[in-house]
TORPA-4810 file (N, C-alpha, C, O; in nm, 3 decimals):
<nodes>
NODE_1_-2.782_-1.893_4.313_-2.750_-1.908_4.423_-2.748_-1.844_4.545_-2.678_-1.744_4.564_M
NODE_2_-2.859_-1.923_4.681_-2.879_-1.845_4.777_-2.724_-1.958_4.869_-2.666_-2.064_4.846_L
NODE_3_-2.721_-1.856_4.967_-2.666_-1.896_5.053_-2.697_-1.898_5.219_-2.788_-1.815_5.223_I
NODE_4_-2.680_-1.937_5.339_-2.760_-1.933_5.459_-2.781_-1.942_5.507_-2.883_-2.006_5.532_E
NODE_5_-2.651_-1.842_5.639_-2.604_-1.973_5.795_-2.640_-1.893_5.870_-2.604_-1.775_5.869_F
NODE_6_-2.768_-1.975_5.997_-2.861_-1.920_6.060_-2.755_-1.956_6.172_-2.746_-2.079_6.170_D
NODE_7_-2.683_-1.913_6.252_-2.696_-1.850_6.404_-2.625_-1.977_6.425_-2.665_-2.057_6.510_D
NODE_8_-2.474_-2.010_6.320_-2.410_-2.155_6.275_-2.324_-2.154_6.379_-2.293_-2.035_6.385_A
NODE_9_-2.267_-2.208_6.462_-2.159_-2.197_6.528_-2.024_-2.351_6.438_-2.079_-2.431_6.363_S
NODE_10_-1.897_-2.364_6.457_-1.821_-2.467_6.483_-1.745_-2.523_6.588_-1.648_-2.473_6.645_A
NODE_11_-1.775_-2.584_6.599_-1.630_-2.636_6.670_-1.539_-2.755_6.617_-1.584_-2.860_6.570_V
NODE_12_-1.375_-2.716_6.633_-1.325_-2.757_6.588_-1.181_-2.837_6.700_-1.113_-2.744_6.743_L
NODE_13_-1.145_-2.929_6.734_-1.093_-2.956_6.806_-1.112_-2.943_6.989_-1.029_-2.950_7.080_H
NODE_14_-1.255_-2.922_6.988_-1.271_-2.897_7.136_-1.293_-2.731_7.163_-1.316_-2.671_7.268_D
NODE_15_-1.275_-2.672_6.995_-1.236_-2.532_7.027_-1.291_-2.456_6.918_-1.261_-2.452_6.799_R
NODE_16_-1.395_-2.387_7.000_-1.490_-2.330_6.937_-1.432_-2.164_6.781_-1.380_-2.053_6.796_V
NODE_17_-1.481_-2.245_6.655_-1.451_-2.142_6.561_-1.489_-2.026_6.521_-1.446_-1.916_6.556_V
NODE_18_-1.601_-2.060_6.420_-1.718_-1.971_6.434_-1.815_-1.985_6.553_-1.802_-2.083_6.626_L
NODE_19_-1.902_-1.902_6.575_-1.952_-1.860_6.690_-2.044_-1.758_6.658_-2.020_-1.643_6.619_Q
NODE_20_-2.192_-1.832_6.686_-2.332_-1.810_6.570_-2.375_-1.696_6.414_-2.481_-1.636_6.394_D
NODE_21_-2.265_-1.701_6.336_-2.276_-1.652_6.253_-2.421_-1.661_6.150_-2.490_-1.757_6.116_V
NODE_22_-2.427_-1.546_6.127_-2.583_-1.564_6.003_-2.554_-1.463_5.925_-2.528_-1.348_5.959_S
NODE_23_-2.561_-1.514_5.802_-2.591_-1.432_5.603_-2.677_-1.503_5.600_-2.746_-1.579_5.669_L
NODE_24_-2.661_-1.458_5.490_-2.722_-1.484_5.351_-2.644_-1.391_5.211_-2.618_-1.273_5.188_R
NODE_25_-2.632_-1.490_5.158_-2.495_-1.459_5.008_-2.620_-1.524_4.878_-2.686_-1.627_4.896_L
NODE_26_-2.628_-1.430_4.743_-2.588_-1.513_4.725_-2.458_-1.369_4.590_-2.377_-1.446_4.537_S
NODE_27_-2.442_-1.292_4.563_-2.336_-1.253_4.503_-2.266_-1.349_4.396_-2.275_-1.468_4.425_E
NODE_28_-2.205_-1.323_4.291_-2.181_-1.402_4.174_-2.039_-1.453_4.236_-2.009_-1.569_4.264_R
NODE_29_-1.939_-1.302_4.253_-1.856_-1.361_4.346_-1.792_-1.304_4.475_-1.725_-1.201_4.475_R
NODE_30_-1.819_-1.380_4.587_-1.752_-1.284_4.679_-1.655_-1.370_4.780_-1.652_-1.493_4.792_I
NODE_31_-1.568_-1.256_4.859_-1.454_-1.286_4.943_-1.437_-1.353_5.034_-1.548_-1.371_5.085_G
NODE_32_-1.351_-1.409_5.095_-1.346_-1.378_5.290_-1.178_-1.388_5.251_-1.114_-1.467_5.182_I
NODE_33_-1.143_-1.274_5.328_-1.029_-1.260_5.462_-1.042_-1.253_5.580_-1.144_-1.251_5.650_I
NODE_34_-0.890_-1.247_5.615_-0.893_-1.202_5.752_-0.743_-1.288_5.794_-0.666_-1.325_5.705_G
NODE_35_-0.707_-1.321_5.986_-0.528_-1.315_5.992_-0.613_-1.472_5.998_-0.727_-1.515_6.014_T
NODE_36_-0.459_-1.528_5.970_-0.502_-1.640_6.019_-0.487_-1.720_6.247_-0.415_-1.722_6.346_N
NODE_37_-0.655_-1.776_6.174_-0.697_-1.881_6.264_-0.835_-1.797_6.276_-0.929_-1.867_6.313_G
NODE_38_-0.864_-1.669_6.255_-0.997_-1.566_6.219_-1.106_-1.628_6.170_-1.206_-1.557_6.180_S
NODE_39_-1.134_-1.777_6.099_-1.198_-1.913_6.061_-1.337_-1.905_5.946_-1.456_-1.936_5.941_G
NODE_40_-1.180_-1.812_5.824_-1.239_-1.801_5.701_-1.261_-1.889_5.625_-1.370_-1.907_5.572_K
NODE_41_-1.103_-1.999_5.598_-1.169_-2.162_5.601_-1.239_-2.223_5.687_-1.240_-2.340_5.648_S
NODE_42_-1.290_-2.217_5.767_-1.355_-2.328_5.826_-1.483_-2.253_5.784_-1.569_-2.326_5.735_T
NODE_43_-1.521_-2.082_5.795_-1.701_-2.106_5.724_-1.639_-2.131_5.565_-1.627_-2.253_5.553_L
NODE_44_-1.607_-2.081_5.474_-1.539_-2.154_5.347_-1.564_-2.320_5.329_-1.620_-2.365_5.229_A
NODE_45_-1.523_-2.391_5.423_-1.574_-2.519_5.439_-1.638_-2.650_5.467_-1.627_-2.772_5.459_R
NODE_46_-1.772_-2.470_5.539_-1.900_-2.462_5.590_-2.011_-2.485_5.431_-2.117_-2.545_5.420_M
NODE_47_-1.944_-2.421_5.346_-2.039_-2.448_5.195_-2.086_-2.570_5.134_-2.192_-2.575_5.071_L
NODE_48_-2.004_-2.677_5.154_-2.035_-2.778_5.096_-1.999_-2.913_5.205_-1.935_-3.002_5.150_N
NODE_49_-2.025_-2.930_5.314_-2.017_-3.014_5.422_-1.844_-3.046_5.483_-1.804_-3.098_5.587_G
NODE_50_-1.794_-3.006_5.401_-1.636_-3.057_5.503_-1.623_-3.007_5.660_-1.547_-3.046_5.749_L
NODE_51_-1.748_-2.883_5.664_-1.758_-2.870_5.851_-1.871_-2.802_5.830_-1.906_-2.701_5.769_V
NODE_52_-1.954_-2.953_5.950_-2.035_-2.906_5.960_-2.090_-2.838_6.134_-2.027_-2.806_6.234_L
NODE_53_-2.231_-2.838_6.099_-2.247_-2.701_6.250_-2.223_-2.722_6.363_-2.175_-2.620_6.412_P
NODE_54_-2.228_-2.783_6.417_-2.238_-2.702_6.602_-2.351_-2.694_6.648_-2.404_-2.777_6.722_A
NODE_55_-2.390_-2.613_6.615_-2.531_-2.546_6.624_-2.617_-2.431_6.477_-2.578_-2.365_6.381_T
NODE_56_-2.713_-2.457_6.524_-2.771_-2.409_6.391_-2.734_-2.414_6.203_-2.629_-2.478_6.193_G
NODE_57_-2.761_-2.387_6.117_-2.770_-2.433_6.048_-2.720_-2.346_5.913_-2.722_-2.223_5.917_S
NODE_58_-2.655_-2.450_5.743_-2.619_-2.381_5.663_-2.661_-2.479_5.538_-2.653_-2.597_5.505_V
NODE_59_-2.714_-2.350_5.489_-2.746_-2.421_5.393_-2.771_-2.345_5.304_-2.773_-2.222_5.307_R
NODE_60_-2.811_-2.480_5.141_-2.737_-2.407_4.975_-2.842_-2.429_4.895_-2.855_-2.538_4.838_I
NODE_61_-2.941_-2.316_4.877_-3.046_-2.291_4.768_-3.125_-2.396_4.862_-3.160_-2.492_4.793_D
NODE_62_-3.171_-2.408_5.016_-3.256_-2.472_5.017_-3.191_-2.605_5.123_-3.248_-2.668_5.212_Q
NODE_63_-3.089_-2.610_5.086_-3.065_-2.750_5.103_-3.041_-2.758_5.245_-3.053_-2.654_5.309_L
NODE_64_-3.008_-2.863_5.303_-2.886_-2.833_5.442_-2.773_-2.933_5.440_-2.769_-3.052_5.406_D
NODE_65_-2.711_-2.875_5.472_-2.596_-2.901_5.460_-2.528_-3.040_5.559_-2.427_-3.108_5.536_T
NODE_66_-2.608_-3.048_5.655_-2.597_-3.151_5.725_-2.652_-3.253_5.670_-2.582_-3.349_5.638_R
NODE_67_-2.834_-3.255_5.638_-2.934_-3.362_5.597_-2.877_-3.412_5.458_-2.855_-3.523_5.409_R
NODE_68_-2.863_-3.276_5.413_-2.825_-3.344_5.245_-2.726_-3.286_5.172_-2.743_-3.224_5.067_D
NODE_69_-2.569_-3.320_5.257_-2.432_-3.378_5.259_-2.476_-3.333_5.070_-2.487_-3.237_4.994_T
NODE_70_-2.487_-3.497_5.074_-2.435_-3.543_4.898_-2.520_-3.442_4.835_-2.431_-3.369_4.790_R
NODE_71_-2.648_-3.376_4.793_-2.683_-3.365_4.752_-2.584_-3.164_4.724_-2.554_-3.111_4.618_A
NODE_72_-2.571_-3.129_4.821_-2.519_-2.996_4.861_-2.353_-3.050_4.750_-2.326_-2.997_4.643_V
NODE_73_-2.293_-3.130_4.797_-2.184_-3.158_4.745_-2.121_-3.162_4.564_-2.018_-3.171_4.496_R
NODE_74_-2.277_-3.147_4.559_-2.275_-3.221_4.471_-2.308_-3.028_4.342_-2.241_-2.979_4.251_R
NODE_75_-2.424_-2.989_4.402_-2.397_-2.817_4.371_-2.273_-2.747_4.415_-2.267_-2.644_4.347_K
NODE_76_-2.185_-2.753_4.484_-2.049_-2.724_4.539_-1.961_-2.800_4.476_-1.951_-2.922_4.487_V
NODE_77_-1.882_-2.711_4.394_-1.702_-2.789_4.410_-1.611_-2.714_4.546_-1.649_-2.616_4.611_G
NODE_78_-1.483_-2.792_4.567_-1.437_-2.674_4.688_-1.241_-2.720_4.588_-1.197_-2.825_4.541_F
NODE_79_-1.190_-2.599_4.595_-1.061_-2.630_4.567_-0.961_-2.630_4.689_-0.957_-2.514_4.730_V
NODE_80_-0.911_-2.680_4.734_-0.801_-2.690_4.807_-0.703_-2.614_4.836_-0.658_-2.584_4.726_F
NODE_81_-0.610_-2.539_4.955_-0.478_-2.503_4.853_-0.419_-2.570_4.871_-0.380_-2.579_4.754_Q
NODE_82_-0.364_-2.643_4.921_-0.232_-2.766_4.874_-0.323_-2.815_4.744_-0.429_-2.854_4.794_N
NODE_83_-0.330_-2.827_4.637_-0.352_-2.910_4.526_-0.328_-3.086_4.543_-0.404_-3.172_4.498_P
NODE_84_-0.199_-3.112_4.621_-0.136_-3.222_4.650_-0.268_-3.321_4.783_-0.283_-3.442_4.792_D
NODE_85_-0.340_-3.214_4.860_-0.452_-3.270_4.897_-0.562_-3.352_4.807_-0.664_-3.406_4.851_N
NODE_86_-0.526_-3.350_4.697_-0.674_-3.325_4.664_-0.653_-3.419_4.510_-0.737_-3.499_4.469_Q
NODE_87_-0.521_-3.388_4.439_-0.524_-3.533_4.313_-0.434_-3.627_4.337_-0.321_-3.625_4.385_I
NODE_88_-0.527_-3.738_4.280_-0.527_-3.839_4.420_-0.468_-3.976_4.291_-0.419_-4.085_4.321_V
NODE_89_-0.492_-3.927_4.157_-0.415_-4.025_4.062_-0.298_-3.992_3.990_-0.264_-3.874_3.982_F
NODE_90_-0.240_-4.072_3.943_-0.075_-4.099_3.877_-0.063_-4.019_3.751_0.031_-3.946_3.718_P
NODE_91_-0.196_-4.049_3.673_-0.201_-3.992_3.579_-0.357_-3.801_3.548_-0.472_-3.795_3.593_M
NODE_92_-0.297_-3.714_3.478_-0.351_-3.670_3.449_-0.577_-3.589_3.436_-0.661_-3.514_3.487_V
NODE_93_-0.547_-3.690_3.327_-0.668_-3.735_3.256_-0.704_-3.795_3.307_-0.823_-3.787_3.276_S
NODE_94_-0.692_-3.908_3.420_-0.732_-3.992_3.442_-0.736_-3.999_3.590_-0.736_-4.111_3.640_E
NODE_95_-0.741_-3.820_3.721_-0.742_-3.800_3.784_-0.835_-3.701_3.765_-0.873_-3.682_3.880_D
NODE_96_-0.890_-3.634_3.702_-0.983_-3.485_3.626_-1.100_-3.598_3.575_-1.214_-3.556_3.554_I
NODE_97_-1.059_-3.794_3.550_-1.240_-3.797_3.517_-1.279_-3.932_3.614_-1.341_-4.037_3.596_G
NODE_98_-1.204_-3.869_3.729_-1.244_-3.993_3.878_-1.361_-3.989_3.915_-1.420_-4.095_3.937_F
NODE_99_-1.423_-3.867_3.931_-1.531_-3.795_4.004_-1.649_-3.849_3.905_-1.749_-3.893_3.963_G
NODE_100_-1.650_-3.850_3.757_-1.751_-3.937_3.666_-1.744_-4.040_3.681_-1.837_-4.106_3.728_L
NODE_101_-1.630_-4.090_3.645_-1.627_-4.213_3.680_-1.703_-4.255_3.800_-1.817_-4.294_3.775_K
NODE_102_-1.661_-4.256_3.942_-1.758_-4.256_4.039_-1.923_-4.286_4.048_-1.980_-4.378_4.105_N
NODE_103_-1.987_-4.162_3.961_-2.092_-4.117_3.933_-2.190_-4.210_3.813_-2.309_-4.190_3.787_L
NODE_104_-2.110_-4.303_3.761_-2.123_-4.440_3.636_-2.126_-4.368_3.520_-2.185_-4.411_3.421_G
NODE_105_-2.055_-4.237_3.520_-2.083_-4.193_3.337_-2.013_-4.274_3.235_-1.928_-4.358_3.266_V
NODE_106_-2.050_-4.246_3.106_-1.994_-4.307_3.071_-1.842_-4.300_2.976_-1.812_-4.191_2.928_A
NODE_107_-1.782_-4.378_2.961_-1.616_-4.317_2.861_-1.651_-4.248_2.793_-1.599_-4.137_2.802_K
NODE_108_-1.680_-4.254_2.764_-1.666_-4.188_2.592_-1.660_-4.035_2.611_-1.581_-3.955_2.561_S
NODE_109_-1.826_-4.002_2.749_-1.834_-3.887_2.773_-1.732_-3.821_2.867_-1.707_-3.702_2.884_E
NODE_110_-1.665_-3.960_2.938_-1.582_-3.851_3.035_-1.443_-3.798_2.966_-1.364_-3.704_2.971_I
NODE_111_-1.464_-3.916_2.902_-1.336_-3.866_2.796_-1.377_-3.707_2.743_-1.297_-3.615_2.762_S
NODE_112_-1.474_-3.689_2.692_-1.501_-3.557_2.619_-1.503_-3.440_2.690_-1.445_-3.336_2.657_A
NODE_113_-1.610_-3.466_2.846_-1.530_-3.381_2.957_-1.438_-3.327_2.970_-1.418_-3.209_2.940_R
NODE_114_-1.330_-3.435_3.038_-1.226_-3.391_3.099_-1.195_-3.286_2.915_-1.197_-3.164_2.895_T
NODE_115_-1.184_-3.340_2.869_-1.138_-3.332_2.688_-1.132_-3.133_2.754_-1.052_-3.059_2.811_H
NODE_116_-1.267_-3.128_2.698_-1.341_-3.047_2.740_-1.266_-2.862_2.842_-1.239_-2.744_2.820_D
NODE_117_-1.267_-2.960_2.944_-1.257_-2.920_3.079_-1.074_-2.846_3.024_-1.031_-2.731_3.011_I
NODE_118_-1.037_-2.928_3.014_-0.844_-2.873_2.991_-0.829_-2.773_2.861_-0.752_-2.677_2.869_L
NODE_119_-0.888_-2.791_2.769_-0.930_-2.743_2.692_-0.932_-2.555_2.698_-0.875_-2.461_2.641_Q
NODE_120_-1.060_-2.581_2.826_-1.118_-2.439_2.848_-1.026_-2.356_2.985_-1.051_-2.248_3.038_Q
NODE_121_-0.922_-2.449_3.012_-0.877_-2.395_3.118_-0.689_-2.364_3.051_-0.589_-2.348_3.121_L
NODE_122_-0.697_-2.364_2.913_-0.554_-2.398_2.833_-0.385_-2.468_2.900_-0.268_-2.430_2.898_G
NODE_123_-0.484_-2.621_2.969_-0.380_-2.723_2.978_-0.437_-2.839_2.941_-0.463_-2.925_3.025_I
NODE_124_-0.476_-2.865_2.741_-0.508_-3.014_2.750_-0.344_-3.025_2.707_-0.325_-3.146_2.725_A
NODE_125_-0.246_-2.983_2.672_-0.095_-3.025_2.661_-0.075_-3.079_2.820_0.046_-3.079_2.840_H
NODE_126_-0.149_-3.124_2.941_-0.148_-3.170_3.077_-0.156_-3.337_3.100_-0.100_-3.409_3.182_L
NODE_127_-0.293_-3.380_2.942_-0.388_-3.488_2.994_-0.342_-3.587_3.059_-0.390_-3.644_3.156_A
NODE_128_-0.186_-3.618_2.967_-0.145_-3.719_2.952_-0.037_-3.793_3.039_-0.005_-3.910_3.060_D
NODE_129_0.016_-3.626_3.093_0.111_-3.615_3.148_0.080_-3.698_3.304_-0.030_-3.751_3.310_R
NODE_130_0.188_-3.714_3.454_0.242_-3.809_3.484_0.145_-3.668_3.661_0.205_-3.563_3.686_A
NODE_131_0.086_-3.683_3.699_0.088_-3.597_3.825_0.178_-3.542_3.900_0.178_-3.421_3.922_S
NODE_132_0.261_-3.619_3.946_0.322_-3.661_4.038_0.457_-3.494_3.923_0.501_-3.390_3.972_H
NODE_133_0.469_-3.530_3.827_0.576_-3.468_3.749_0.556_-3.247_3.773_0.653_-3.171_3.775_G
NODE_134_0.431_-3.211_3.786_0.417_-3.103_3.721_0.388_-2.962_3.792_0.309_-2.928_3.880_L
NODE_135_0.466_-2.909_3.731_0.478_-2.782_3.853_0.344_-2.728_3.933_0.230_-2.767_3.908_S
NODE_136_0.379_-2.632_4.032_0.189_-2.608_4.136_0.167_-2.501_4.114_0.125_-2.424_4.200_G
NODE_137_0.196_-2.453_3.948_0.018_-2.379_3.901_-0.032_-2.471_3.846_-0.152_-2.474_3.819_G
NODE_138_0.110_-2.627_3.799_-0.020_-2.690_3.676_-0.112_-2.774_3.788_-0.234_-2.786_3.773_E
NODE_139_-0.039_-2.830_3.901_-0.153_-2.877_3.956_-0.263_-2.844_4.010_-0.369_-2.906_4.004_K
NODE_140_-0.234_-2.715_4.079_-0.353_-2.608_4.101_-0.435_-2.596_3.969_-0.551_-2.622_4.002_Q
NODE_141_-0.433_-2.577_3.874_-0.483_-2.617_3.745_-0.571_-2.728_3.721_-0.688_-2.731_3.683_M
NODE_142_-0.458_-2.853_3.763_-0.570_-3.009_3.775_-0.694_-2.965_3.852_-0.811_-2.949_3.819_V
NODE_143_-0.625_-2.951_3.972_-0.749_-2.917_4.105_-0.850_-2.929_4.037_-0.928_-3.019_4.005_A
NODE_144_-0.821_-2.732_4.006_-0.963_-2.713_3.936_-1.006_-2.755_3.821_-1.107_-2.693_3.787_L
NODE_145_-0.967_-2.844_3.736_-1.012_-2.896_3.612_-1.137_-2.990_3.641_-1.250_-3.008_3.597_A
NODE_146_-1.032_-3.050_3.761_-1.121_-3.228_3.817_-1.229_-3.100_3.860_-1.298_-3.070_3.763_A
NODE_147_-1.256_-3.030_3.965_-1.372_-2.970_4.036_-1.477_-2.947_3.879_-1.585_-3.006_3.879_V
NODE_148_-1.440_-2.859_3.749_-1.513_-2.838_3.683_-1.577_-2.956_3.590_-1.696_-2.941_3.563_L
NODE_149_-1.520_-3.058_3.544_-1.565_-3.076_3.595_-1.715_-3.214_3.553_-1.743_-3.296_3.466_V
NODE_150_-1.780_-3.149_3.712_-1.824_-3.228_3.753_-1.968_-3.087_3.773_-2.061_-3.095_3.852_M
NODE_151_-1.951_-3.009_3.708_-2.066_-2.945_3.660_-2.102_-2.840_3.809_-2.215_-2.805_3.774_N
NODE_152_-2.086_-2.783_3.919_-2.103_-2.782_3.903_-2.191_-2.611_3.978_-2.157_-2.529_3.892_P
NODE_153_-2.269_-2.539_4.075_-2.293_-2.434_4.070_-2.213_-2.352_4.123_-2.198_-2.242_4.071_E
NODE_154_-2.139_-2.390_4.247_-2.094_-2.314_4.296_-1.870_-2.327_4.327_-1.835_-2.432_4.275_L
NODE_155_-1.820_-2.296_4.353_-1.659_-2.314_4.342_-1.633_-2.262_4.503_-1.724_-2.200_4.558_I
NODE_156_-1.572_-2.274_4.539_-1.475_-2.215_4.682_-1.399_-2.309_4.677_-1.397_-2.432_4.680_V
NODE_157_-1.307_-2.185_4.665_-1.129_-2.145_4.689_-1.148_-2.143_4.822_-1.231_-2.093_4.897_F
NODE_158_-1.016_-2.232_4.840_-0.935_-2.175_5.052_-0.822_-2.146_4.940_-0.815_-2.219_4.842_D
NODE_159_-0.751_-2.058_4.956_-0.652_-1.981_4.953_-0.582_-2.046_4.866_-0.490_-2.109_4.915_E
NODE_160_-0.597_-2.054_4.718_-0.548_-2.109_4.580_-0.420_-2.032_4.587_-0.334_-2.115_4.616_P
NODE_161_-0.378_-1.941_4.577_-0.271_-1.868_4.456_-0.154_-1.884_4.615_-0.039_-1.887_4.573_T
NODE_162_-0.156_-1.894_4.764_-0.015_-1.853_4.814_0.064_-1.974_4.798_0.173_-1.993_4.854_T
NODE_163_-0.007_-2.074_4.703_0.172_-2.139_4.717_0.240_-2.171_4.553_0.313_-2.244_4.486_L
NODE_164_0.132_-2.029_4.556_0.196_-2.020_4.342_0.318_-1.908_4.321_0.349_-1.828_4.409_L
NODE_165_0.371_-1.913_4.215_0.460_-1.752_4.204_0.413_-1.665_4.136_0.303_-1.686_4.085_E
NODE_166_0.462_-1.578_4.119_0.336_-1.481_4.069_0.261_-1.492_3.882_0.190_-1.404_3.832_L
NODE_167_0.314_-1.654_3.794_0.290_-1.584_3.688_0.205_-1.740_3.698_0.177_-1.794_3.591_R
NODE_168_0.169_-1.802_3.815_0.077_-1.870_3.798_-0.051_-1.805_3.862_-0.162_-1.807_3.809_N
NODE_169_-0.020_-1.743_3.993_-0.134_-1.680_4.110_-0.205_-1.623_3.937_-0.315_-1.656_3.891_R
NODE_170_-0.089_-1.519_3.860_-0.188_-1.489_3.786_-0.315_-1.526_3.715_-0.427_-1.476_3.708_N
NODE_171_-0.244_-1.656_3.653_-0.315_-1.706_3.562_-0.373_-1.760_3.656_-0.416_-1.650_3.690_R
NODE_172_-0.424_-1.840_3.746_-0.494_-1.857_3.792_-0.642_-1.773_3.837_-0.753_-1.827_3.841_L
NODE_173_-0.611_-1.621_3.872_-0.675_-1.529_3.909_-0.794_-1.515_3.796_-0.915_-1.496_3.811_R
NODE_174_-0.702_-1.532_3.660_-0.766_-1.489_3.536_-0.829_-1.571_3.498_-0.937_-1.547_3.444_D
NODE_175_-0.767_-1.737_3.518_-0.905_-1.834_3.562_-1.073_-1.808_3.671_-1.192_-1.793_3.645_A
NODE_176_-1.026_-1.811_3.740_-1.124_-1.799_3.854_-1.231_-1.644_3.800_-1.354_-1.648_3.801_I
NODE_177_-1.162_-1.538_3.763_-1.266_-1.488_3.674_-1.397_-1.499_3.605_-1.514_-1.472_3.633_Q
NODE_178_-1.324_-1.555_3.491_-1.349_-1.563_3.336_-1.436_-1.774_3.441_-1.362_-1.867_3.411_A
NODE_179_-1.506_-1.799_3.495_-1.541_-1.904_3.510_-1.679_-1.856_3.549_-1.693_-1.768_3.635_L
NODE_180_-1.812_-1.929_3.470_-1.920_-1.933_3.470_-2.011_-1.930_3.577_-2.082_-1.830_3.583_P
NODE_181_-2.030_-2.054_3.699_-2.045_-2.019_3.764_-1.977_-1.930_3.853_-1.868_-1.879_3.826_Q
NODE_182_-2.101_-1.894_4.059_-1.995_-1.830_4.141_-1.872_-1.877_4.227_-1.825_-1.990_4.217_S
NODE_183_-1.846_-1.824_4.273_-1.748_-1.831_4.354_-1.723_-1.803_4.450_-1.743_-1.687_4.485_A
NODE_184_-1.677_-1.883_4.524_-1.622_-1.740_4.690_-1.487_-1.750_4.743_-1.473_-1.868_4.777_V
NODE_185_-1.400_-1.696_4.762_-1.281_-1.686_4.703_-1.211_-1.713_4.896_-1.288_-1.672_4.984_V
NODE_186_-1.141_-1.746_4.921_-1.105_-1.709_5.014_-0.932_-1.701_5.003_-0.876_-1.786_4.934_V
NODE_187_-0.852_-1.598_5.071_-0.734_-1.562_4.992_-0.630_-1.445_5.061_-0.684_-1.342_5.020_T
NODE_188_-0.511_-1.400_5.143_-0.464_-1.351_5.118_-0.448_-1.185_5.070_-0.421_-1.073_5.113_H
NODE_189_-0.484_-1.259_4.951_-0.407_-1.214_4.770_-0.564_-1.051_4.737_-0.666_-1.055_4.667_D
NODE_190_-0.512_-0.948_4.816_-0.614_-0.899_4.845_-0.663_-0.804_4.750_-0.765_-0.734_4.748_L
NODE_191_-0.520_-0.826_4.637_-0.580_-0.790_4.495_-0.679_-0.863_4.447_-0.770_-0.790_4.408_E
NODE_192_-0.702_-0.992_4.431_-0.793_-1.081_4.368_-0.941_-0.976_4.389_-1.012_-0.919_4.307_M
NODE_193_-0.942_-0.985_4.515_-1.101_-0.916_4.498_-1.128_-0.793_4.477_-1.226_-0.736_4.524_L
NODE_194_-1.031_-0.734_4.395_-1.105_-0.598_4.374_-1.247_-0.552_4.265_-1.327_-0.459_4.263_E
NODE_195_-1.223_-0.666_4.187_-1.372_-0.697_4.156_-1.469_-0.760_4.158_-1.529_-0.813_4.064_D
NODE_196_-1.490_-0.759_4.268_-1.612_-0.862_4.408_-1.700_-0.823_4.326_-1.705_-0.749_4.227_F
NODE_197_-1.804_-0.920_4.415_-1.908_-0.786_4.420_-1.900_-0.790_4.637_-1.986_-0.780_4.724_D
NODE_198_-1.827_-0.799_4.637_-1.882_-0.871_4.809_-1.757_-0.964_4.883_-1.705_-1.064_4.833_R
NODE_199_-1.720_-0.894_5.027_-1.595_-0.929_5.064_-1.623_-0.930_5.211_-1.644_-0.825_5.273_V
NODE_200_-1.623_-1.085_5.285_-1.605_-1.112_5.421_-1.454_-1.042_5.484_-1.341_-1.069_5.442_L
NODE_201_-1.481_-0.971_5.567_-1.343_-1.027_5.676_-1.422_-1.038_5.807_-1.514_-0.975_5.859_V
NODE_202_-1.327_-1.174_5.849_-1.336_-1.268_5.910_-1.214_-1.175_6.055_-1.123_-1.092_6.060_M
NODE_203_-1.297_-1.261_6.147_-1.205_-1.218_6.310_-1.255_-1.273_6.422_-1.373_-1.284_6.454_A
NODE_204_-1.155_-1.307_6.481_-1.239_-1.413_6.625_-1.389_-1.474_6.590_-1.479_-1.458_6.672_D
NODE_205_-1.402_-1.511_6.526_-1.446_-1.635_6.443_-1.588_-1.568_6.430_-1.687_-1.629_6.471_G
NODE_206_-1.600_-1.422_6.364_-1.731_-1.429_6.339_-1.664_-1.263_6.265_-1.575_-1.190_6.309_G
NODE_207_-1.780_-1.247_6.094_-1.782_-1.123_6.064_-1.801_-0.995_6.064_-1.900_-0.939_6.016_V
NODE_208_-1.659_-0.914_6.145_-1.605_-0.847_6.131_-1.705_-0.732_6.060_-1.786_-0.669_6.127_A
NODE_209_-1.690_-0.714_5.913_-1.707_-0.622_5.852_-1.748_-0.733_5.697_-1.694_-0.839_5.668_C
NODE_210_-1.883_-0.647_5.603_-1.930_-0.686_5.558_-1.943_-0.584_5.470_-2.030_-0.497_5.475_D
NODE_211_-1.833_-0.597_5.365_-1.872_-0.495_5.278_-1.808_-0.541_5.087_-1.764_-0.643_5.034_A
NODE_212_-1.841_-0.387_5.039_-1.802_-0.406_4.953_-1.647_-0.428_4.863_-1.571_-0.337_4.896_T
NODE_213_-1.602_-0.494_4.792_-1.413_-0.421_4.789_-1.333_-0.391_4.878_-1.262_-0.445_4.963_P
NODE_214_-1.387_-0.188_4.801_-1.300_-0.137_4.857_-1.265_-0.125_4.991_-1.157_-0.116_5.048_A
NODE_215_-1.469_-0.128_5.060_-1.477_-0.058_5.199_-1.391_-0.153_5.291_-1.315_-0.116_5.380_E
NODE_216_-1.430_-0.340_5.239_-1.362_-0.394_5.357_-1.200_-0.412_5.353_-1.131_-0.422_5.455_A
NODE_217_-1.139_-0.414_5.189_-1.031_-0.406_5.228_-0.924_-0.325_5.326_-0.823_-0.357_5.387_I
NODE_218_-0.999_-0.207_5.308_-0.965_-0.040_5.382_-1.002_-0.165_5.550_-0.928_-0.213_5.636_D
NODE_219_-1.095_-0.170_5.533_-1.147_-0.192_5.728_-1.051_-0.238_5.746_-0.976_-0.178_5.824_W
NODE_220_-0.985_-0.417_5.661_-0.885_-0.479_5.711_-0.722_-0.460_5.725_-0.637_-0.503_5.803_Y
NODE_221_-0.721_-0.365_5.599_-0.663_-0.261_5.651_-0.598_-0.218_5.784_-0.492_-0.267_5.822_R
NODE_222_-0.662_-0.131_5.849_-0.692_-0.016_5.919_-0.700_-0.106_6.025_-0.683_-0.050_6.134_R
NODE_223_-0.723_-0.251_6.033_-0.762_-0.321_6.177_-0.670_-0.436_6.224_-0.655_-0.506_6.324_G
NODE_224_-0.591_-0.411_6.043_-0.465_-0.536_6.109_-0.354_-0.535_6.047_-0.295_-0.643_6.040_F
NODE_225_-0.286_-0.403_5.980_-0.168_-0.384_5.916_-0.070_-0.397_6.027_0.051_-0.385_6.006_S
</nodes>
């Protein structure tokens, strides 16, 4: 998958958050790091049209996020930092199948795909559980399942481990590594990125460093520790 930013800027609440970003990204695992307010989450949200460029363009496999938003969102799934912002139905299986139901997929296929995803993530035992009664780690895995069941080609994670304790953080990190899809991960968890293909360091609304994980993380630590 080819991701292209061409002189893309973003303005939120009358403030320029990203300025004239130009990038070509095609690696399977891409990390994004930076201090709070550096623009990293905004950059990630531009990948599936949650934030549209004020100037310039963002394209996913030649699909423009402004012009082809619906098609882009079928290609790009998004996992939020707080799963409570993503889980909307009272039962786990119902929440996971909602996107497929919206597309008019047959009930039998929804059931089969939901079962397969839950099995893949090792959380089949949660299928009939009440969403509000889940732990933070369980909710994050359910949120991931709801994205995976739609078969996106790229999954974007916005600080997915921030609210998790160590065991669930490691579990989610393993799940991300095992995904067949491409992934872009915004995170403060630098260890997660050690085996990635490419890491971007965001600062002051732009890409300050674009390198291998070792080089980018070292640059970040020297500049912001």
